[in-house]
N, C-alpha and C positions, 0 to 999 in steps of 0.2 A: 199281148196275151194270146194264148192258144185255147180255143174252145172246141170241144167235141161236137161235130155236126153229123147228123144222120140224114142220108139221102136215100129215099126209096121211090120206086116207080109205082104209081097207083094203078087201079084197074083200067083207067082211061088212057094210060101211057104217059101221064104227066109226072114229072119228077118233083117230089115234095121234100124240102129240106127243113130240118128244125134243129135247134140248139137246146138240148135238155137242161143246161145250166141256166137258161134264160127263158122262163115260162112265157109262152105266147110268141116267141121269136120263130116265125115260120115263113117259108117262101115256097112258091110253086112256079115252075117254068117248064117249057117244052123239052129242054135238053138238060142232061146232068151238069154240063159246063155252065149253062145259064143259071141253073138253080144254085150251084156253088158260088158263082159270082154274086148273085143276088142275096144269098144268105150272109155273105161277108158284109154287104152294105147294111143289111137288116141288123146284124150284130153291132156294127159301128153306131148306127142310129140308136139302138137300144141302150148301149153303154153311154152315149152322149146324153140321152134323156135321164138316165139314172144320176149321172153327174150333175146335170142341171137342177134336178130336184133334191139333191143332197142325199140320195139313196146309196147304200153300199153296193159295190160291184161284187157279185157272187164269184167265188173262186172257180177256176176252171175245173172240170171233172177230169180225173185221171182214170185210166183204164189199163187193163192188161189183157192180152190175148192168151187164152188157154187152149192148148191142143188136146183133144180127147180122141182116143182110138175107138173106132166104131166097127 
């Protein structure tokens, strides 16, 4: 499955990654690459926990990029 992940650098320079489709699925790391790798692990663990507890897996979020002239 593919899930949208947002990675942003906070005011302290730490990269924070989260998956909007999975509430509370968040990771923080020193580099963007580390944050991306860690959020993949977090998503895997989150989905395994849902499965273990018989909870439904949320569908991935789809998105479109819209270009706007400014």
